C-alpha positions in Angstrom: 43.5 144.2 -64.8 42.2 143.4 -61.7 44.3 140.8 -60.0 43.2 138.0 -58.4 44.8 135.1 -56.1 42.8 132.8 -55.2 42.5 130.1 -52.3 41.1 127.1 -51.6 42.4 123.6 -50.5 40.9 121.8 -53.3 43.4 121.6 -55.8 40.6 121.0 -58.5 38.6 124.0 -57.3 41.4 126.5 -58.1 42.1 125.1 -61.2 39.1 125.5 -61.9 38.3 129.3 -60.8 41.5 130.2 -62.5 40.7 128.6 -65.6 37.7 131.1 -65.7 38.6 133.5 -64.8 41.4 133.6 -66.9 39.3 133.5 -69.9 37.7 136.5 -68.4 38.7 140.3 -70.0 40.4 142.3 -67.2 41.0 140.0 -64.7 44.1 138.1 -64.3 44.8 135.3 -61.5 48.4 136.0 -60.2 48.7 133.1 -57.8 46.9 130.3 -56.0 47.5 129.0 -52.6 46.2 125.7 -50.5 45.4 127.4 -46.7 45.2 130.6 -45.2 48.5 131.0 -43.8 50.2 130.5 -47.9 47.6 133.0 -48.7 48.0 135.7 -46.2 52.0 135.0 -47.6 51.2 134.8 -51.1 48.7 137.8 -50.5 52.3 140.2 -49.4 54.6 138.9 -52.2 51.9 139.2 -55.8 49.7 142.3 -54.1 46.7 141.1 -55.5 43.0 143.7 -55.6 40.9 140.3 -54.5 41.4 137.2 -52.9 38.9 135.0 -53.6 39.1 132.8 -50.3 37.4 129.9 -48.9 36.6 129.3 -45.3 37.5 126.0 -44.3 41.0 125.4 -45.0 43.5 123.0 -42.8 46.2 125.3 -40.4 45.1 128.6 -41.1 41.2 128.7 -42.1 39.5 131.5 -44.4 38.7 133.9 -41.5 41.7 134.3 -39.7 43.6 134.7 -42.9 41.2 137.2 -44.3 42.0 138.6 -39.9 45.6 138.5 -41.1 45.4 140.8 -44.3 43.3 143.2 -43.0 45.7 143.5 -39.8 48.5 143.7 -42.5 47.0 146.4 -44.1 46.6 144.5 -47.4 44.7 146.9 -50.4 43.4 143.0 -51.2 39.7 142.9 -50.9 38.5 139.6 -50.0 35.2 137.4 -51.7 34.3 134.9 -49.4 34.0 131.9 -52.0 32.9 128.4 -50.0 29.8 125.9 -49.6 29.3 127.1 -46.3 25.3 129.0 -46.4 24.8 129.3 -42.6 24.5 132.5 -41.4 26.8 132.8 -38.0 29.7 131.8 -40.9 28.8 135.0 -43.3 28.5 136.6 -40.0 32.2 135.6 -39.1 33.2 136.3 -43.0 32.4 139.7 -43.3 33.3 141.2 -39.3 36.8 139.5 -40.3 36.4 141.5 -43.5 35.7 140.0 -46.3 33.6 142.2 -48.4 31.7 140.1 -50.5 30.2 136.1 -49.5 29.1 133.6 -52.2 28.7 129.9 -51.9 30.2 127.8 -54.2 27.6 126.4 -56.3 27.1 130.5 -57.7 27.3 130.4 -61.6 30.6 131.6 -63.0 29.0 134.7 -63.5 28.6 135.6 -59.8 31.9 134.7 -59.3 33.1 137.7 -62.0 30.4 140.5 -61.0 31.5 140.1 -57.5 35.4 140.4 -58.2 34.8 143.1 -60.3 32.4 144.5 -57.6 34.8 144.3 -55.4 37.5 145.8 -57.6 35.5 148.7 -57.7 34.8 149.1 -54.4 38.5 149.1 -53.6 38.5 151.9 -56.2 36.2 153.9 -54.7 37.8 154.1 -51.3 41.8 153.3 -51.5 42.5 153.8 -47.9 40.3 151.0 -46.8 
């Protein structure tokens, strides 16, 4: 079972993603957070395999939250899911430690593939 945490400041986005993912075999949504600080705290508590992370959130943004997850040696792998498609944002997210980057206009199947791919990569490198 792939355990997923959703971090996005829009309640409708969190709910929509949870509804989609909860219907997918092998994926379980274990929590959702409205900002980066809440995502880091929740990731520490629930130990997800994957964090679906928005970049633009109030307070601690998704890039900083990703850096914190890496610093705290979380085994969670971050998949950025954001409305930003600029090369600079993609580069910042990947430099922070995200393993994948999708824009919010991606179809649900692409998000599911990214989650499964990131989880498989994490299993291949458990010391990361």
